[in-house]
C-alpha positions in Angstrom: -1.0 2.8 -13.7 2.1 4.8 -14.4 2.3 8.6 -14.7 2.3 8.7 -18.5 -0.9 6.6 -18.7 -2.6 9.0 -16.3 -1.5 12.1 -18.2 -2.5 10.4 -21.4 -6.0 9.6 -20.1 -6.5 13.1 -18.7 -5.3 14.8 -21.9 -7.7 12.6 -23.9 -10.5 13.7 -21.5 -9.5 17.3 -22.0 -9.5 16.9 -25.8 -13.0 15.4 -25.7 -14.4 18.0 -23.4 -12.7 20.8 -25.4 -14.3 19.5 -28.6 -17.8 19.9 -27.2 -17.0 23.1 -25.4 -19.4 25.8 -26.7 -17.8 28.6 -28.7 -19.6 31.3 -26.7 -17.9 30.1 -23.5 -14.3 30.4 -24.9 -14.1 34.1 -24.0 -15.6 33.7 -20.5 -12.9 33.7 -17.8 -15.1 32.3 -15.1 -15.7 29.1 -17.2 -12.0 28.7 -17.9 -11.1 29.1 -14.2 -13.8 26.6 -13.2 -12.8 24.1 -15.9 -9.1 24.4 -14.8 -10.0 23.9 -11.1 -12.1 20.8 -11.9 -9.4 19.3 -14.1 -6.6 20.1 -11.6 -8.6 18.6 -8.8 -9.3 15.5 -10.8 -5.6 15.2 -11.7 -4.5 15.6 -8.1 -7.0 13.0 -6.9 -5.9 10.5 -9.5 -2.2 11.0 -8.7 -2.9 10.7 -4.9 -4.9 7.4 -5.3 -2.2 6.0 -7.6 0.5 6.8 -5.0 -1.4 5.1 -2.3 -1.9 2.0 -4.4 1.8 1.9 -5.4 2.8 2.1 -1.7 0.5 -0.7 -0.7 1.9 -2.9 -3.6 5.5 -2.2 -2.5 4.7 -3.1 1.1 2.9 -6.3 0.0 5.9 -7.3 -2.2 8.2 -6.7 0.8 6.0 -8.9 2.9 6.2 -11.6 0.3 10.0 -11.4 0.3 10.1 -11.6 4.1 7.9 -14.7 4.1 10.0 -16.4 1.4 13.2 -15.7 3.4 11.8 -16.9 6.7 13.2 -20.4 6.8 16.5 -19.7 5.0 17.6 -16.6 6.9 15.9 -16.4 10.3 15.6 -18.4 13.4 12.1 -18.5 14.9 13.0 -15.6 17.3 14.8 -13.7 14.6 11.7 -13.9 12.4 9.5 -12.7 15.2 11.7 -9.6 15.6 11.9 -9.1 11.8 8.1 -9.4 11.4 7.6 -6.9 14.3 10.0 -4.5 12.8 8.3 -4.8 9.4 4.9 -4.2 10.8 6.2 -1.3 12.9 7.7 0.3 9.8 4.4 0.0 8.0 2.0 0.7 10.9 0.4 3.6 9.1 -0.9 1.3 6.3 -1.7 -1.7 8.6 -2.4 -0.3 12.1 -4.6 -3.3 13.2 -1.9 -5.8 12.2 0.7 -3.9 14.0 -1.3 -3.7 17.2 -2.1 -7.5 17.0 1.6 -8.2 16.4 2.5 -6.1 19.5 0.1 -8.1 21.6 1.5 -11.4 20.3 5.0 -10.3 21.0 4.2 -9.0 24.5 2.7 -12.3 25.4 5.7 -14.1 24.0 8.2 -11.7 25.6 6.7 -12.3 29.1 6.6 -16.0 28.8 8.9 -18.2 30.9 9.0 -20.7 28.0 10.3 -18.5 25.2 12.3 -21.2 23.5 9.4 -23.6 23.3 6.9 -20.9 22.3 9.1 -19.3 19.6 7.9 -21.6 16.8 4.3 -21.0 17.6 4.7 -17.3 17.9 6.8 -17.2 14.7 3.9 -18.9 12.9 1.4 -16.4 14.3 3.6 -13.5 13.0 4.0 -15.3 9.7 0.2 -15.4 9.4 0.0 -11.6 9.9 2.7 -11.0 7.3 1.0 -13.5 4.9 -2.2 -11.5 5.1 -0.4 -8.4 4.0 1.5 -10.4 1.3 -1.7 -11.7 -0.2 -2.4 -8.1 -1.5 0.3 -8.5 -4.1 -0.3 -12.0 -5.3 -2.4 -11.0 -8.3 -1.2 -13.1 -11.2 0.5 -11.0 -13.8 0.3 -12.4 -17.3 
């Protein structure tokens, strides 16, 4: 939902409430202040939630882009590092995924057979990124 839609919804709500507002209350300052505080709080909450949703959608679309470019632009080890960087950049939104990726990378990094295990580790990281990417796969018609 974009900003204009939110403002349109809230102004419509304000118009409906104002229509049913008793005439006797129009001169009372306390009622006006309370009404303004409630409306301001509601507006702030809606904008805050909208910003959170927009950020998660952007991260999910970035995850989709990373998955799509895996085979064309990265070696297995390069993808592991790219996935770890992506998850580190977004660790506030997906802290469990980041911690899981760190454990996977630590196990891979300490292995004596890095070259052999890079494909498997890359697939594990791809799975983590795909989980995040799924958030943005809602069909848009």
